[in-house]
matplotlib code that plots the C-alpha trace (Angstrom):
import matplotlib.pyplot as plt

x = [125.5, 127.1, 128.2, 125.7, 122.0, 121.0, 118.1, 115.4, 116.9, 116.8, 113.1, 112.8, 114.2, 111.9, 108.8, 109.8, 108.3, 104.9, 105.4, 105.8, 102.2, 101.1, 99.4, 101.7, 117.6, 117.5, 115.0, 114.5, 116.7, 114.5, 116.2, 115.7, 115.7, 112.9, 113.4, 114.6, 112.3, 114.4, 117.6, 118.7, 118.4, 113.8, 115.2, 115.8, 119.4, 121.5, 124.2, 127.5, 127.0, 130.4, 129.5, 132.2, 131.7, 131.9, 135.5, 135.9, 139.6, 139.1, 136.8, 139.3, 142.0, 139.7, 138.9, 142.5, 143.4, 140.6, 141.5, 145.1, 144.6, 146.7, 150.4, 152.4, 149.3, 149.3, 146.5, 146.0, 144.3, 141.0, 138.3, 135.6, 136.4, 134.2, 133.8, 130.8, 133.0, 135.8, 133.3, 132.8, 136.5, 137.0, 139.3, 141.5, 141.0, 143.5, 141.9, 141.8, 143.6, 142.3, 144.9, 143.9, 144.1, 141.3, 138.9, 135.9, 134.5, 131.1, 130.1, 130.0, 127.9, 125.8, 125.6, 124.8, 126.2, 123.7, 124.8, 124.5, 121.0, 119.9, 119.9, 122.8, 126.0, 124.2, 120.8, 120.2, 122.1, 122.5, 119.1, 119.0, 119.8, 118.0, 114.8, 115.2, 115.7, 112.5, 110.6, 112.0, 110.8, 107.3, 106.8, 104.1, 104.9, 104.1, 104.0, 100.9, 102.9, 105.3, 107.3, 107.4, 108.9, 111.5, 112.4, 112.8, 114.8, 117.3, 117.6, 118.3, 120.9, 122.7, 126.3, 126.6, 127.8, 125.7, 123.7, 124.7, 123.2, 123.2, 125.7, 126.7, 126.5, 123.0, 122.1, 123.1, 121.1, 118.0, 118.2, 118.7, 115.8, 113.4, 114.6, 113.8, 110.3, 109.8, 110.7, 114.1, 116.3, 119.1, 119.3, 119.4, 122.2, 124.2, 123.9, 124.8, 127.8, 129.1, 129.9, 132.8, 131.5, 134.0, 132.1, 128.6, 126.4, 123.7, 121.2, 123.2, 123.7, 120.0, 119.4, 122.2, 120.5, 117.2, 119.0, 120.7, 117.3, 115.5, 118.2, 117.8, 121.5, 122.1, 125.8, 125.8, 125.0, 128.3, 130.5, 127.9, 127.9, 130.1, 127.9, 124.7, 125.4, 124.4, 121.3, 120.0, 121.1, 117.9, 118.9, 122.6, 122.7, 121.0, 123.2, 126.3, 125.0, 124.2, 127.6, 129.4, 127.7, 128.3, 132.0, 132.3, 132.3, 129.7, 130.2, 130.2, 127.1, 125.2, 126.2, 125.1, 121.8, 120.9, 121.8, 119.7, 116.8, 117.1, 117.9, 117.4, 114.6, 113.7, 111.5, 108.9, 109.3, 111.9, 114.2, 113.3, 114.3, 117.6, 118.1, 117.3, 120.1, 122.5, 121.5, 122.5, 126.1, 128.7, 128.8, 126.3, 124.1, 121.1, 117.7, 114.8, 111.3, 109.5, 105.8, 103.9, 100.7, 99.7, 102.1, 100.1, 102.5, 105.7, 108.5, 111.8, 113.5, 111.1, 111.2, 115.0, 115.9, 113.1, 114.2, 117.9, 117.1, 114.8, 111.6, 108.6, 106.0, 102.5, 100.3, 97.9, 100.8, 102.7, 99.4, 98.9, 102.5, 103.2, 104.0, 107.7, 108.1, 106.4, 108.9, 111.8, 110.5, 110.5, 114.3, 114.9, 117.6, 116.8, 113.1, 112.0, 110.7, 107.2, 107.4, 108.5, 106.1, 103.1, 105.4, 107.4, 104.1, 103.6, 107.2, 106.7, 103.5, 105.3, 108.3, 110.8, 111.0, 111.5, 109.3, 112.3, 112.9, 109.4, 109.6, 112.8, 111.1, 108.3, 110.9, 112.5, 109.0, 108.5, 111.8, 111.1, 107.6, 107.0, 106.0, 102.8, 101.7, 102.5, 99.4, 97.2, 99.7, 100.7, 104.3, 102.9, 100.7, 103.7, 105.7, 102.9, 102.8, 106.4, 106.8, 103.4, 103.5, 99.9, 99.5, 96.0, 97.3, 99.8, 97.0, 94.8, 97.7, 98.1, 94.4, 94.6, 97.6, 96.0, 92.9, 90.2, 91.6, 90.7, 93.7, 95.9, 99.2, 98.2, 97.0, 100.4, 102.2, 100.2, 100.9, 104.6, 104.8, 103.7, 105.3, 108.1, 105.8, 103.3, 106.1, 106.5, 102.9, 102.4, 100.0, 96.6, 93.3, 91.4, 92.6, 90.0, 89.6, 93.0, 94.8, 94.6, 95.8, 98.7, 99.7, 99.4, 101.6, 104.3, 104.4, 104.5, 107.8, 109.0, 108.7, 107.5, 108.9, 107.1, 103.9, 104.1, 103.8, 100.1, 99.2, 98.2, 95.5, 93.5, 91.3, 89.9, 89.0, 85.7, 85.4, 85.9, 88.9, 90.4, 90.0, 91.9, 94.7, 95.0, 95.3, 98.0, 99.9, 99.6, 100.9, 103.5, 105.0, 106.2, 104.0, 102.6, 99.0, 96.1, 96.2, 94.0, 91.4, 88.6, 90.2, 90.7, 87.1, 85.9, 87.6, 86.1, 82.6, 82.9, 84.6, 82.3, 84.8, 83.7, 84.1, 85.8, 89.0, 90.4, 89.8, 91.8, 94.7, 94.7, 94.8, 97.2, 99.4, 99.4, 100.3, 102.9, 104.8, 104.6, 102.1, 99.8, 100.8, 99.9, 97.2, 95.2, 95.8, 94.5, 91.4, 90.5, 91.2, 88.8, 86.1, 86.1, 87.2, 90.2, 92.0, 95.4, 96.0, 96.3, 99.1, 100.8, 104.3, 104.8, 104.0, 106.6, 109.3, 108.8, 108.8, 112.1, 113.7, 112.8, 114.2, 117.4, 117.6, 117.8, 116.4, 116.6, 114.8, 112.2, 111.4, 111.2, 108.9, 106.8, 106.4, 105.3, 102.8, 101.3, 100.7, 97.3, 95.7, 94.9, 95.6, 92.1, 92.7, 95.9, 95.1, 95.4, 97.6, 100.0, 100.4, 100.8, 103.5, 105.3, 105.6, 106.6, 109.4, 110.7, 110.7, 112.5, 115.1, 115.8, 113.5, 111.1, 110.9, 110.0, 107.4, 105.7, 105.7, 104.2, 101.5, 100.5, 100.5, 98.3, 95.7, 95.9, 95.1, 92.2]
y = [110.4, 113.8, 115.9, 118.7, 118.2, 118.7, 121.0, 118.3, 117.4, 121.0, 121.1, 117.8, 119.7, 122.7, 120.6, 118.9, 121.7, 120.8, 117.2, 118.2, 119.0, 115.4, 113.4, 113.3, 95.0, 94.1, 91.7, 89.1, 86.2, 83.3, 80.1, 77.1, 74.9, 74.6, 76.6, 74.6, 74.6, 72.7, 74.7, 77.2, 80.0, 116.4, 118.3, 121.9, 123.1, 125.4, 123.3, 124.8, 126.2, 124.9, 121.3, 121.0, 119.9, 122.7, 123.3, 121.9, 122.7, 126.1, 124.6, 121.9, 124.5, 126.5, 123.5, 122.6, 126.1, 126.4, 123.0, 123.8, 126.8, 129.9, 129.7, 129.6, 128.9, 126.5, 124.2, 124.9, 122.7, 123.9, 122.4, 123.8, 121.4, 118.3, 115.3, 117.0, 120.1, 118.0, 116.4, 119.8, 120.5, 120.0, 117.2, 117.8, 115.1, 115.1, 115.1, 111.9, 112.3, 110.0, 109.2, 110.5, 106.9, 105.9, 108.8, 107.8, 109.7, 111.2, 111.3, 107.5, 106.0, 102.8, 99.2, 97.2, 97.0, 98.6, 96.6, 93.3, 94.2, 95.3, 99.1, 99.8, 101.7, 105.1, 104.6, 108.4, 109.4, 113.1, 113.9, 117.1, 116.0, 118.9, 117.9, 114.2, 115.3, 117.3, 114.2, 112.1, 114.6, 114.8, 111.0, 109.7, 106.5, 103.6, 102.8, 101.1, 98.1, 95.7, 95.2, 98.9, 99.4, 96.7, 98.2, 101.7, 100.5, 98.8, 102.0, 104.1, 101.6, 101.4, 102.5, 105.1, 108.6, 111.4, 113.2, 116.8, 120.0, 118.6, 118.4, 114.7, 114.3, 115.9, 113.5, 110.6, 112.1, 112.4, 108.8, 107.7, 109.9, 108.4, 104.9, 105.7, 106.9, 103.7, 101.7, 100.7, 101.3, 99.0, 100.2, 103.8, 103.0, 101.6, 104.8, 106.9, 104.7, 105.2, 108.9, 110.0, 112.0, 114.7, 115.3, 115.5, 118.4, 119.6, 117.7, 114.5, 115.0, 115.2, 112.1, 110.2, 111.0, 109.6, 106.6, 105.8, 105.9, 103.9, 101.2, 101.3, 102.1, 105.2, 104.5, 105.6, 109.2, 109.5, 110.4, 113.0, 115.1, 117.9, 118.4, 117.8, 121.0, 122.9, 121.1, 118.9, 121.0, 120.1, 116.4, 117.0, 117.0, 113.7, 112.3, 113.4, 111.5, 108.3, 108.4, 108.9, 105.8, 103.7, 104.6, 103.5, 107.0, 106.2, 109.2, 111.6, 110.0, 110.3, 114.0, 114.8, 113.0, 114.7, 118.1, 117.4, 116.5, 119.8, 122.2, 120.4, 121.1, 117.4, 116.1, 113.3, 109.9, 111.2, 112.0, 108.7, 106.7, 108.4, 107.6, 104.0, 103.9, 105.5, 102.9, 100.2, 101.4, 99.8, 100.6, 103.4, 102.0, 103.6, 102.1, 103.9, 102.7, 103.6, 104.5, 104.8, 106.1, 109.3, 108.9, 109.7, 108.9, 107.0, 109.2, 108.1, 109.1, 107.1, 104.1, 104.1, 104.4, 102.0, 99.3, 99.8, 98.7, 95.9, 97.8, 97.2, 100.0, 98.9, 97.5, 100.5, 102.8, 100.6, 99.8, 103.5, 104.0, 104.9, 102.0, 103.0, 102.6, 99.2, 98.2, 99.5, 97.4, 94.3, 94.2, 95.6, 93.2, 93.2, 92.3, 88.7, 87.0, 87.0, 90.7, 91.5, 89.3, 91.7, 94.4, 91.9, 90.9, 94.6, 94.9, 91.9, 93.3, 96.6, 95.0, 95.7, 92.0, 89.4, 86.3, 84.2, 86.7, 86.3, 82.5, 82.6, 84.6, 82.0, 79.2, 81.0, 81.1, 77.4, 76.5, 78.5, 77.1, 74.1, 71.1, 70.6, 74.2, 74.1, 72.5, 75.1, 77.9, 79.6, 78.4, 74.8, 75.4, 76.9, 73.7, 71.6, 73.7, 72.8, 69.3, 67.5, 64.2, 64.5, 67.1, 67.8, 68.6, 71.1, 72.9, 73.0, 74.5, 77.2, 78.0, 78.6, 80.9, 82.8, 83.5, 85.8, 89.2, 92.2, 94.2, 94.5, 94.6, 91.5, 89.7, 90.3, 89.2, 85.9, 85.4, 86.1, 83.8, 80.7, 81.7, 79.2, 76.4, 77.3, 77.1, 73.4, 72.4, 70.3, 72.0, 70.5, 71.9, 70.0, 72.6, 74.9, 78.1, 77.7, 78.1, 81.9, 82.1, 79.8, 81.8, 85.1, 83.7, 82.5, 85.9, 87.7, 85.9, 86.4, 82.7, 83.6, 80.4, 78.2, 80.1, 79.8, 76.0, 76.5, 77.9, 74.4, 74.1, 77.2, 75.3, 73.1, 75.8, 77.6, 80.9, 83.1, 81.1, 80.9, 84.6, 85.4, 83.0, 83.9, 87.6, 87.1, 84.7, 87.0, 90.0, 88.3, 85.6, 84.9, 81.8, 81.1, 82.3, 83.5, 87.3, 88.0, 90.7, 88.1, 86.6, 90.0, 90.9, 87.7, 88.9, 92.4, 91.0, 89.1, 91.9, 93.0, 95.3, 98.9, 101.1, 98.1, 98.8, 95.3, 95.8, 99.1, 97.5, 94.5, 96.4, 99.0, 96.2, 94.1, 97.1, 98.3, 95.0, 94.5, 91.6, 93.4, 95.8, 99.5, 98.9, 96.5, 98.6, 101.7, 99.8, 98.5, 102.0, 103.6, 101.0, 100.9, 104.4, 103.3, 106.6, 105.2, 108.1, 110.8, 113.2, 115.6, 116.7, 113.6, 111.3, 113.1, 113.0, 109.3, 108.3, 110.2, 108.5, 105.1, 106.0, 107.1, 103.9, 105.8, 102.9, 104.9, 107.9, 105.7, 103.9, 107.1, 108.7, 105.5, 105.8, 109.4, 108.5, 105.6, 107.3, 106.3, 105.0, 101.7, 100.1, 100.7, 104.4, 104.4, 106.0, 103.5, 105.9, 106.2, 102.5, 102.0, 104.7, 103.6, 100.0, 101.0, 103.3, 100.6, 98.0, 100.3, 101.0, 97.3, 96.5, 94.1, 91.6, 94.3, 95.8, 92.4, 91.7, 95.2, 94.7, 91.3, 92.4, 95.4, 93.3, 90.6, 93.1, 94.8]
z = [70.5, 69.9, 72.8, 72.0, 71.4, 67.8, 66.9, 67.4, 70.8, 71.9, 71.1, 73.2, 76.2, 75.6, 75.4, 78.6, 80.7, 79.4, 80.4, 84.0, 84.2, 83.3, 86.0, 88.1, 92.2, 89.4, 87.9, 90.5, 89.6, 90.7, 92.0, 89.8, 92.9, 95.4, 98.6, 101.6, 104.6, 107.0, 107.2, 109.7, 108.3, 99.0, 99.9, 98.9, 98.6, 96.5, 94.9, 93.8, 90.4, 89.2, 90.0, 92.7, 96.3, 98.9, 100.1, 103.7, 104.0, 105.7, 108.3, 109.2, 109.7, 112.0, 114.0, 114.5, 115.6, 118.1, 119.7, 120.3, 122.7, 122.8, 122.1, 125.3, 127.5, 130.4, 131.7, 135.4, 137.8, 139.2, 141.4, 139.1, 136.4, 136.3, 134.0, 132.3, 131.7, 130.3, 127.8, 126.3, 125.5, 121.8, 120.8, 117.8, 115.2, 112.4, 109.0, 107.0, 103.8, 101.0, 98.3, 94.9, 93.6, 96.1, 95.3, 93.3, 90.3, 91.4, 87.8, 87.6, 90.4, 90.4, 91.5, 88.4, 84.9, 82.6, 79.6, 81.4, 82.5, 79.0, 79.6, 77.2, 77.9, 78.3, 79.9, 80.1, 77.0, 76.5, 78.0, 80.1, 83.7, 85.3, 83.4, 84.4, 88.0, 87.9, 86.6, 89.5, 92.0, 90.5, 90.3, 92.6, 94.4, 94.7, 91.0, 89.5, 88.3, 90.1, 87.0, 86.2, 89.7, 89.0, 85.6, 87.1, 90.1, 87.7, 85.7, 88.8, 90.0, 86.7, 86.7, 84.0, 83.4, 84.8, 82.1, 81.2, 82.9, 86.4, 89.3, 89.3, 93.1, 93.0, 90.2, 92.5, 95.3, 93.1, 92.2, 95.8, 97.0, 94.4, 95.4, 99.0, 98.1, 96.2, 99.4, 98.1, 101.2, 100.2, 96.7, 97.9, 100.3, 97.4, 95.5, 98.6, 99.4, 95.8, 96.5, 98.8, 101.8, 101.0, 97.7, 99.3, 98.4, 100.9, 98.9, 99.1, 102.8, 103.4, 101.3, 103.0, 106.4, 105.1, 103.7, 107.0, 108.8, 106.1, 106.5, 110.3, 110.6, 112.8, 112.7, 109.1, 110.4, 112.1, 109.1, 108.1, 111.3, 110.0, 106.9, 108.9, 110.8, 107.8, 106.6, 109.5, 112.6, 114.6, 114.9, 115.2, 119.1, 119.2, 116.4, 118.4, 121.4, 119.5, 117.7, 121.0, 122.4, 119.3, 119.5, 123.1, 124.7, 127.3, 129.6, 126.6, 125.2, 128.5, 128.9, 125.4, 125.5, 128.8, 127.4, 124.3, 126.6, 128.5, 125.7, 122.4, 119.9, 119.6, 122.4, 123.1, 121.5, 119.0, 121.9, 123.7, 120.6, 120.4, 124.1, 123.3, 120.7, 123.2, 125.8, 123.2, 123.3, 125.4, 129.2, 129.0, 131.8, 130.3, 129.5, 127.8, 127.7, 124.4, 124.9, 121.6, 123.1, 121.5, 118.6, 115.4, 112.6, 111.8, 110.4, 108.9, 112.2, 114.4, 112.1, 111.7, 115.4, 116.6, 114.0, 114.9, 118.5, 117.6, 118.5, 116.2, 116.3, 117.3, 114.6, 114.7, 113.8, 111.3, 109.5, 108.8, 107.6, 104.0, 101.7, 101.5, 105.3, 105.1, 102.5, 104.7, 107.6, 105.4, 105.5, 109.0, 110.2, 114.0, 113.5, 113.4, 110.3, 111.9, 112.6, 109.1, 107.2, 106.8, 105.5, 103.4, 101.6, 100.8, 99.6, 97.3, 95.9, 95.1, 93.6, 96.3, 97.3, 94.7, 94.8, 95.9, 98.8, 100.0, 99.8, 101.8, 104.5, 104.7, 104.9, 108.0, 109.6, 108.8, 110.4, 113.5, 114.0, 116.2, 114.0, 116.0, 115.0, 111.3, 110.0, 108.3, 108.2, 105.0, 105.5, 105.5, 102.5, 100.6, 101.4, 100.0, 96.9, 96.2, 97.7, 97.9, 96.1, 94.9, 92.1, 93.3, 96.7, 95.2, 93.4, 96.5, 98.5, 95.8, 95.9, 99.6, 99.1, 96.3, 98.5, 97.4, 98.3, 96.1, 97.3, 94.2, 96.2, 98.3, 95.2, 93.5, 96.6, 96.6, 92.9, 93.4, 96.4, 94.3, 91.0, 91.1, 92.3, 89.5, 86.9, 87.8, 87.3, 84.1, 81.7, 82.0, 80.7, 83.3, 85.8, 84.3, 86.3, 87.9, 84.5, 84.3, 88.0, 87.3, 84.2, 86.2, 89.0, 86.6, 84.9, 88.3, 88.9, 85.3, 84.2, 80.7, 79.1, 81.6, 81.1, 77.3, 77.6, 78.7, 75.2, 74.1, 76.8, 75.6, 73.1, 75.9, 78.4, 78.9, 77.0, 80.1, 81.3, 77.8, 77.3, 80.6, 79.9, 76.2, 76.9, 79.5, 77.3, 74.3, 76.2, 78.4, 76.3, 72.7, 72.5, 69.0, 69.5, 67.4, 67.8, 64.7, 64.5, 64.9, 68.1, 69.6, 68.8, 70.5, 73.6, 73.3, 72.8, 76.1, 78.1, 81.0, 82.7, 83.5, 80.4, 78.7, 80.7, 79.9, 76.2, 76.3, 78.2, 75.9, 72.6, 73.9, 75.3, 72.1, 70.0, 72.5, 72.7, 68.9, 68.9, 66.4, 63.7, 63.5, 60.8, 63.0, 66.1, 64.2, 63.0, 66.5, 68.0, 65.5, 65.9, 69.7, 70.5, 72.6, 72.5, 71.4, 69.1, 71.8, 71.1, 73.5, 74.7, 76.8, 73.8, 71.7, 74.4, 75.3, 71.7, 71.2, 74.2, 72.8, 69.4, 70.9, 72.9, 76.2, 78.4, 81.6, 80.2, 78.6, 81.8, 83.8, 81.3, 81.2, 85.0, 84.6, 81.9, 83.8, 87.2, 88.4, 91.5, 89.7, 86.4, 85.0, 85.1, 83.0, 79.6, 76.8, 74.8, 77.7, 78.1, 74.3, 74.0, 77.2, 76.1, 72.6, 73.9, 76.3, 73.6, 71.2, 74.0, 74.4, 77.3, 75.5, 78.4, 80.9, 78.6, 78.2, 81.9, 82.6, 80.0, 81.3, 85.0, 84.4, 82.6, 85.3, 88.1, 86.2]

ax = plt.figure().add_subplot(projection="3d")
ax.plot(x, y, z, "-o")
ax.set_aspect("equal")
plt.show()
């Protein structure tokens, strides 16, 4: 890729403005062994125009000067001095000098190898970083597809050079901020941790604060205090108190939290939660009672400090919380498995939790439950799905776990939960209506090879069940199937979904993953008015990203193009172009999983 964009690439960037008006870790590596059940278990800022971090040297010199006192002065004893007064005397802290050999390049931040994960050496290529940052800020979350979420998370985590036309630290901040909005607290922390605090811009400082709260780690705020004074000054007094307590300065912490209570801008439960963190420090002798009555919403501050002290908000508050906060709670370390389970199911449905992570959580609950109380629980049913001797008993347990929910996130969580167990069921057409559910579950966990083995059962299924299973297998696997015009039309003739939504997703998906050629796709599009030929600025940009094999750009643009409240509302043209671009960029597996999932949930 040349260092300067060619003429066509410059048009790509110019057309990007029009795309902004469009509707607005790693692939889960599933264990091949059954789980064990009996083991213990955005911030506005003005970034420096030259791409460099703000100079902090002068501030450190000033701090050192003010803490030494006047030359020749003497400290005199006086009865007016008290412990509280002493706590206000600044203490000189020598600056920590980092050897040049230990400094990290802020232009190269990430946690996974993009080549190993199929994203190529340059996932963003020479795309305009400012334009891509704008797309990230405009992306609505949560995404309409679990596998699209996973693909985008991997792209954001990829360790690669920052694209041109953006401050590299701000680029890392944009990625971390989007990950936080997606519910990926741990992934965001990895990105933030990849940048030296000395290089933080105001934007990165604000994102780092949010990341510390999302991770329920108030201690991570302490290295940021100097920079927080410029961008998060309202919470700085409480942060100083918490950091003093966490570092063993009990008297200092008590003084600061009382001063913040009397004079600080933060009051009510937000102050009480900070006091709760202070009380968790050594020898503070403080205890704060958290009263949630009257609290209307759960902010990052409230979530982070409550979770850091093992406090779970009441159900009526957590149930109204945004999906991202539910996903943060799913991994809160001080909460029990039982407390985290409802949020963990949401996290699994979104794509934050892998299917194996959800199974592990159920196994913890199983181990912690009295044997006399296990019968009938979901943890017991999951064990039967894996370990029952009778195949019929296994299928019956899976049926109970699938349930009959119409909530797409809960439905995906159920399918992901049993995906590994489903992959071990021997293909049998006698299972009838369970076959499409088994196939959908296997694809939810990424077991496409196991799912492909069910292709031989299609001829013995009822038409409705055969259509469902055939469509999922045609989209999500490379099984040798009949994808002729006549077979597709048979599916279309029996499609009873509103406005033939399933037909649109099927044809767009088959064309996008390369199962049918452009000639057949055009013929079906013209005959059934599917709208695959729609053309606009976004279409041209996403096509170009695919041709240039910019996997990161292709996935981000796909997420922009597929923004919708549910899969049935995704324009067929946007799905077709998104899958085509991802496949061209080397993400064929992810494209197939997305296509199959969207059809399964419609």
